[in-house]
C-alpha positions as CSV (number, residue, x, y, z in Angstrom):
1,M,10.7,-13.9,0.5
2,E,14.2,-12.2,0.5
3,N,15.1,-8.8,1.8
4,S,15.9,-6.2,-0.8
5,T,17.2,-3.1,1.3
6,S,19.6,-2.6,-1.5
7,Y,16.7,-1.6,-3.5
8,H,15.3,0.9,-0.9
9,I,16.0,0.9,2.8
10,P,12.6,1.4,4.6
11,V,12.3,4.7,6.4
12,M,11.0,4.8,9.8
13,L,10.2,1.3,9.8
14,N,9.1,0.7,13.3
15,E,7.2,3.8,13.5
16,C,5.1,3.0,10.2
17,L,4.2,-0.5,11.8
18,E,3.3,0.8,15.1
19,G,1.1,3.6,13.3
20,L,-0.6,0.8,11.3
21,N,-1.6,-0.9,14.7
22,I,-1.7,-4.3,13.0
23,N,-4.3,-6.9,13.5
24,P,-2.8,-10.3,12.4
25,D,-6.2,-11.2,10.8
26,G,-6.7,-7.9,9.1
27,V,-6.4,-6.4,5.5
28,Y,-3.7,-4.0,4.9
29,V,-2.4,-2.1,1.9
30,D,1.1,-0.8,1.0
31,V,0.4,1.3,-1.9
32,T,4.3,2.3,-2.4
33,F,5.6,-1.4,-2.6
34,G,9.0,-0.6,-4.1
35,G,11.9,-2.9,-2.6
36,G,9.0,-4.3,-0.2
37,G,10.7,-3.3,3.0
38,H,7.9,-2.1,4.8
39,S,5.6,-4.7,3.0
40,R,7.6,-7.5,4.4
41,E,7.5,-6.6,8.0
42,I,3.7,-5.9,7.7
43,Y,3.3,-9.4,6.2
44,S,5.5,-10.9,8.8
45,K,2.9,-9.8,11.4
46,L,-0.1,-11.2,9.7
47,S,-1.7,-14.6,10.2
48,S,-2.7,-16.7,7.5
49,K,-6.2,-15.1,7.6
50,G,-4.8,-11.8,7.4
51,R,-4.1,-10.1,3.8
52,L,-1.6,-7.8,2.2
53,I,-2.2,-6.2,-0.9
54,V,0.7,-3.9,-2.6
55,F,0.6,-1.4,-5.2
56,D,3.5,-0.1,-7.6
57,Q,3.4,1.3,-11.0
58,D,7.3,0.6,-11.6
59,P,7.9,-2.7,-13.4
60,D,11.3,-2.9,-11.4
61,A,9.4,-3.3,-8.4
62,A,7.3,-6.3,-9.5
63,K,10.6,-8.1,-9.2
64,N,10.6,-7.8,-5.6
65,A,7.2,-9.3,-5.0
66,W,6.7,-12.8,-3.8
67,E,4.2,-15.7,-4.1
68,A,1.5,-16.2,-1.4
69,E,-2.1,-17.0,-1.1
70,N,-2.6,-13.9,1.3
71,F,-0.4,-11.5,-0.8
72,H,-1.3,-9.7,-3.9
73,F,0.8,-7.4,-6.2
74,V,-1.1,-4.6,-8.2
75,P,1.0,-3.1,-11.1
76,S,-0.8,0.2,-10.9
77,N,-0.5,3.5,-9.8
78,F,-2.1,4.1,-6.2
79,A,-4.5,6.9,-7.7
80,F,-6.8,3.8,-8.9
81,L,-6.8,2.3,-5.3
82,S,-10.4,2.1,-4.5
83,N,-11.1,0.6,-8.1
84,H,-8.7,-2.2,-7.7
85,L,-9.8,-2.9,-4.1
86,R,-13.5,-2.9,-5.1
87,M,-12.6,-5.5,-8.1
88,M,-10.7,-7.8,-5.5
89,G,-13.9,-7.8,-3.3
90,Y,-12.7,-5.5,-0.4
91,N,-15.2,-2.8,0.8
92,G,-12.9,-1.9,3.5
93,V,-9.4,-2.5,4.8
94,D,-7.9,-1.9,8.3
95,G,-4.8,0.1,7.3
96,I,-3.0,1.7,4.5
97,L,0.6,2.8,4.2
98,A,2.0,5.4,1.7
99,D,5.8,6.0,1.6
100,L,5.8,8.7,-0.9
101,G,8.5,10.2,-3.2
102,V,11.2,8.2,-5.2
103,S,12.7,5.2,-4.2
104,S,16.6,4.8,-3.7
105,H,16.4,2.4,-6.5
106,Q,15.0,5.0,-8.8
107,F,17.5,7.7,-7.7
108,D,20.4,5.2,-8.1
109,A,19.3,3.8,-11.6
110,E,21.4,6.2,-13.7
111,D,19.3,5.5,-16.9
112,R,16.1,7.0,-15.2
113,G,17.3,10.7,-14.6
114,F,16.3,11.4,-11.3
115,S,19.5,12.0,-9.7
116,I,21.7,15.2,-10.0
117,R,24.7,13.1,-9.3
118,S,24.8,11.3,-12.6
119,N,24.6,12.2,-16.3
120,A,21.5,10.6,-17.7
121,P,18.7,11.2,-20.2
122,L,16.2,13.4,-18.9
123,D,13.4,11.1,-18.1
124,M,12.2,11.1,-14.3
125,R,8.9,8.7,-15.3
126,M,8.2,6.5,-12.3
127,N,6.2,4.7,-14.7
128,Q,8.5,4.2,-17.8
129,S,5.5,3.7,-20.1
130,G,4.1,7.1,-19.1
131,D,3.6,9.6,-22.1
132,L,5.3,12.6,-20.5
133,S,9.0,12.7,-20.0
134,A,11.3,15.4,-18.3
135,Q,12.9,16.0,-21.7
136,Q,9.4,17.0,-23.0
137,V,8.8,19.3,-20.0
138,V,12.2,21.0,-20.4
139,N,12.1,21.4,-24.2
140,E,8.4,22.0,-25.3
141,Y,6.8,23.6,-22.3
142,E,6.0,27.3,-22.8
143,E,8.0,29.7,-20.6
144,Y,5.0,30.8,-18.6
145,E,4.2,27.2,-17.9
146,L,7.9,26.6,-16.8
147,I,7.7,29.5,-14.5
148,K,4.5,28.1,-12.8
149,L,6.0,24.6,-12.2
150,F,9.1,26.1,-10.9
151,R,7.6,28.5,-8.6
152,N,4.9,26.0,-7.5
153,F,6.6,22.6,-7.4
154,G,10.3,23.7,-6.8
155,E,9.5,26.7,-4.6
156,L,12.3,28.5,-6.2
157,A,12.7,32.3,-5.8
158,N,14.2,32.9,-9.3
159,A,11.7,30.9,-11.2
160,K,11.3,33.4,-14.0
161,R,15.2,33.4,-14.7
162,V,15.4,29.7,-14.5
163,A,12.5,29.4,-17.1
164,A,14.3,32.1,-19.3
165,E,17.7,30.5,-19.3
166,I,16.0,27.0,-20.4
167,V,14.1,28.8,-23.2
168,K,17.1,30.8,-24.3
169,A,19.3,27.4,-24.2
170,R,17.0,25.2,-25.9
171,T,16.6,27.5,-29.0
172,V,20.3,26.7,-29.8
173,R,20.4,23.1,-28.8
174,K,17.9,20.4,-27.4
175,I,18.3,19.8,-23.6
176,K,18.8,16.0,-23.5
177,T,20.4,15.1,-20.2
178,T,20.5,15.9,-16.6
179,A,24.2,17.4,-17.2
180,D,23.0,19.6,-20.0
181,L,20.2,21.0,-17.8
182,M,22.6,21.6,-14.9
183,K,25.1,23.3,-17.3
184,V,22.3,25.6,-18.6
185,L,21.1,26.6,-15.2
186,G,24.8,26.8,-13.6
187,S,24.5,30.6,-13.6
188,C,21.1,30.6,-11.6
189,A,22.6,28.5,-8.7
190,P,23.2,30.3,-5.4
191,K,26.7,30.1,-4.4
192,F,27.2,27.5,-1.7
193,K,23.6,26.2,-2.1
194,E,24.0,24.6,-5.6
195,H,23.0,21.2,-4.2
196,K,19.8,22.5,-2.8
197,F,19.0,24.5,-6.0
198,F,19.4,21.6,-8.5
199,A,17.4,19.4,-6.2
200,Q,14.5,21.9,-6.2
201,V,14.7,22.1,-9.8
202,F,14.7,18.2,-10.3
203,Q,12.0,18.0,-7.7
204,A,9.7,20.5,-9.7
205,I,10.0,18.6,-13.1
206,R,9.6,15.2,-11.4
207,I,6.4,16.2,-9.8
208,E,5.1,17.6,-13.1
209,V,6.0,14.6,-15.1
210,N,4.5,12.1,-12.7
211,G,1.6,14.5,-11.8
212,E,2.5,13.6,-8.2
213,L,0.4,16.0,-6.2
214,N,-2.7,15.3,-8.2
215,V,-2.3,11.6,-7.7
216,L,-1.7,12.3,-3.9
217,E,-5.1,14.3,-3.7
218,K,-6.8,11.4,-5.6
219,F,-5.4,8.8,-3.1
220,L,-6.1,10.7,0.0
221,E,-9.8,11.3,-1.2
222,Q,-10.1,7.6,-1.7
223,T,-8.8,6.4,1.8
224,V,-12.0,7.7,3.1
225,Q,-14.1,5.1,1.5
226,C,-11.3,2.3,1.6
227,I,-10.6,2.4,5.4
228,K,-13.0,0.8,7.9
229,P,-13.8,3.0,10.9
230,G,-11.0,2.5,13.5
231,G,-8.6,1.7,10.8
232,R,-5.4,3.6,10.2
233,L,-3.8,5.7,7.3
234,V,0.0,6.3,7.8
235,V,1.7,8.5,5.2
236,M,5.3,9.4,4.9
237,S,6.4,12.5,2.9
238,Y,9.8,14.0,1.9
239,H,8.9,17.5,0.9
240,S,6.5,20.4,2.2
241,L,4.1,20.4,-0.6
242,E,3.2,16.8,-0.1
243,D,3.4,17.1,3.6
244,R,1.2,20.0,3.6
245,L,-1.8,18.1,1.8
246,V,-1.4,15.2,4.2
247,K,-1.4,17.7,7.3
248,N,-4.6,19.6,5.8
249,F,-6.4,16.3,5.0
250,M,-5.8,14.7,8.5
251,K,-6.3,18.0,10.7
252,R,-9.0,20.0,8.8
253,G,-10.6,17.2,6.4
254,S,-9.7,18.9,3.2
255,M,-6.7,19.4,0.9
256,S,-7.1,23.0,0.8
257,G,-7.1,23.4,4.8
258,E,-10.6,24.7,4.8
259,I,-12.6,23.7,7.8
260,T,-16.1,22.5,7.6
261,K,-18.5,22.1,10.9
262,D,-21.8,20.6,11.7
263,F,-24.7,22.3,13.3
264,F,-22.9,21.8,16.7
265,G,-19.7,23.4,15.6
266,N,-18.0,20.0,15.5
267,V,-15.3,20.0,12.6
268,L,-16.3,17.3,10.0
269,K,-13.3,15.3,9.2
270,P,-12.9,11.7,8.1
271,F,-9.7,11.0,10.1
272,S,-8.5,11.9,13.6
273,E,-4.7,12.3,14.3
274,V,-3.1,9.9,16.3
275,N,0.0,12.1,16.4
276,R,-0.5,15.9,16.6
277,H,2.8,16.5,15.0
278,P,4.7,14.8,12.4
279,I,7.1,12.1,13.5
280,A,10.8,12.4,12.2
281,P,13.6,9.8,11.9
282,A,16.0,9.4,14.8
283,E,19.3,10.7,14.4
284,E,20.7,7.4,14.4
285,E,18.7,6.4,11.4
286,V,19.6,9.5,9.4
287,E,23.3,8.7,9.9
288,V,22.8,5.3,8.4
289,N,20.2,6.5,5.7
290,P,20.8,10.1,4.9
291,R,17.8,10.0,2.5
292,A,15.7,9.6,5.6
293,R,16.5,13.2,6.8
294,S,13.4,15.2,5.3
295,A,10.9,12.4,6.1
296,K,7.7,13.3,7.9
297,L,5.5,10.7,9.3
298,R,1.6,11.4,9.8
299,I,-0.8,8.8,11.3
300,G,-4.6,9.3,11.1
301,Q,-7.4,7.0,12.4
302,R,-10.6,6.5,10.4
303,N,-13.5,8.2,12.3
304,G,-17.2,6.7,12.4
């Protein structure tokens, strides 16, 4: 069981472990295994009676798994969390960790098309056997669909112009690579804010390709039946769209943020917040790992 920080440096590692409040004999799930950084530390705190189950849909992540009787790797998207746990005979677990977003490995793998720093085919699939690629989104979506995804998933103020430039360019030549896309949209990028603009463009396309927000909603809904009363849900997000869903779910019991109350006026929600405000990484960590800068950690304890 070797460390693989070159694959992905685990963000807020100690804070995640503290949030899980690990019982050595308990059952824990890491639904975003990746390089296994968080998982290894969780596993190191378990006894022989404890169990660790990890999920990851990326075949590259499977290479970081190890053999042990109380460790199980599930090659699946965490949208299917409850089905897999039920098939494995677990009616409830003691804690679940989700480190959302793209791993350092996926960003750095030039052929995956996640990064704005290298010229690569427009792919962006976290599961490379998935049907939809970034190239299909950019070249085949209708203009109104592009406007919607850039406005909703990229939070771009100039979503209409961005969509129009893509549609105009692809009538001349298919947009095949990340460099092609950035060249097409060069005139749309605000001066001195080019990096942020392209990051938002790529984020919007990536979320669409992988159905990330729908998957997150499905996952959060399933944690209600998967976590035992008193168990912990620890979720780390990297942009406001993810964090808003997690915040609403933990604070108000619904993804929309709508509050439901019982006859006595008590808010009905499956989790209580352990930390009222999100935990952010320390400055020292951000200096070592700049990708941790936007991370927000929220911890909930299962009611009941």
